[in-house]
N, C-alpha and C positions, 0 to 999 in steps of 0.2 A: 115525115116520120121521125127523123132524128130529133126534131123539135119536140114532138109529143113524148118520145122516149125520155128526153132530158127533163121535161116537166114532170113526168111520172116519177122519175128517179128523184128529183128534188122533193116532191111531195112525200115520197117514201122515206127519204132521209129526215125530212121535217117531222113526220109522224114517229119515226124511230126515236129522234131526239126528244120529242114531246113525251113519248111513252117512257123513255128512260128517266127523264126528269121527274115526271109524275110518279113513277115507280119508286124512285129514290126518295121523294118527299113522303110518300105513304109509308115506305119501309122505315124511314127515320122516325116518323111519328109513332109507329108501332113499336119500334125499338125503345123509344123514350118511355112509352107506357110500360113496357116490360121491365125496363131498368128501374122505373119508379116503384112498381109493384115489388120488385126484388128488394129495393132499399127499404120499403115499409116493412116487409116481412123480416128483414135482417134487423131493422131498428127495434121491432117488437121482440124479437128473440134476444137481442142485446139487453133491452130493458128488463126482460124476465130474468136473464142471467145475472144482471147487476143487482136486482132485488134479492135473488137467492143468495148472492155473495154477501150482500148487506146483512141478511138474516143470519147467515153462518158466522160472519164477523161479530155480530152482536152476541150470538151464543158463545163464541170463543172468548170474547171479552169477559162475559160473565163467568165462564169457567176459569179464565186466568185470574180474575179477581178472587174467586173462591179458593183457587190453588194458593195464591199469595197469602190470603187470610189464614188458611190452614197451615202454611209454612211458618208464618209469623207466630201463630198460636203454638205450634210444635216447638219452635225455638224458645219461646217464653217458658213452656213447660220444662224443656230440657235445662234451661238456665236455672229455673226455680229448683229443679231436682238436684242440680249440681251444687247449688248454694245450700241445699238442705232445707229449703223453705217449703211450705205447703203449697203445692200447685193449685189448689182450690182458691188460694188468695191472690191469684194473678189476674190481670186484665182479661175481660171476656168471660169470667165466671161470675155466677150470681151468689152473693152472700145469703145466708139463711135469714130472711126477713122476719120470720116468726120468732126466732131467737132474739133478734134485735128488738122487736116489739116487747118481748118479755123483759129484757134487760133494761131498756130505756123507759118502759112504762107508757109507751104511746105507739100508735101504729107507724110503721116505717114502709114507705113506698120506694121501690127501686129507682135510683138515680134522681130522687127528689132533692134538688139543691137546697130547698128550704129547710131540710133537716140539719144543715150546717148552721151553727150559731152565727147570727149577724146577717143571714141572707133571708130576705122576705120575698114576696111576689114581685116587687119592682126590680130588685137586684137580680132575681132569677131571670126576669125578662131581659135585663142588660146582658147577663151571662149568655143566654141563648142567642142574643144579637151578635156576639163575637165568636159563636161556635162552641161554647161550653155547654154541653147538654147532659153529660153524665158525671158521676162522681170521679171516674178516672180522668175525664177531661179536666175537671177542676183540680184534681190531685197533681196533674202534670203541668199546670199553668203556673208561671212565675208570678210572684207577688207584685213586681213592678207593672206587669201587664194588667193585673187586677186594679192596682191603684190608678193606672191610666184610664181604665174603663170607668171607674168611679168619678174621676175628675172631669172626664169628657161628658159625663151625664149631667153635670151641673153641681151647684153648691149644696143642694139638699142631700147629696150623697157623700159629702166631705167628712161627715162625722163617723163614717164606717171605716173600720180597720181590717183589711183582708189578710193580715199577717198569718193567721192560723187557719184560714180557709182551706188551703191545699192539704195541710196535715189532717184536718178534720175529714176532708173528703177521702183521703187515702184510708183512714181508719174505717170509714163507712164502707168503702168499696171492698176492703179486705174482710169485712165482717168482724172487725175487732171491737165489739160492742162495749165491753167493759172499759177498754182504754178510751174509747170515744166518750163514754159517760164521765170518766174521770177528767178528761181534757175539758169537756163541756162545763163541769163543775168549777175547774180552775179559771176558766174564762169568765164565768158568771161571777166568781169571787173577786176577780181583778176588774171586772166591768169592761172588758174588751169585747167588742162585737164588731 
């Protein structure tokens, strides 16, 4: 009898150990699946939140750019007013192109660099290549930069003299059509282009 009782006890302990081991393995697998599901849910939530934050950041960047542009424009208008200049003749304002066409006797398109004496389609393309796209851009570009642009473009552009281009562009940008026409006549008389 004691032998039978010992064998039964050993079988009972073996079954208990096997049950505990199997239970632990099954619980671990179940816990891993639960953790993985929770991670996937959290990852999806994080991805959604990151996308929302990117959109908000993008909107804020656009708002900040607009704010900075408006601040700059306000400062320019204040500076022009303090100088006693006409604020309408500041960067960012559009000159009266119809009046320009009437004074110059030809159609005038806004920021058409070919309106400047000495600039044709090829040179306009060169200017666009270095970031000069408007009259104001050209008006604020230094002559050595323009000379470097022409010399880099090759010998066929060597005959052009950009000395007056910034001045002409400023007159166009400010809508000072009479002064532009007079300067254009002086340039034509001297043969500078």
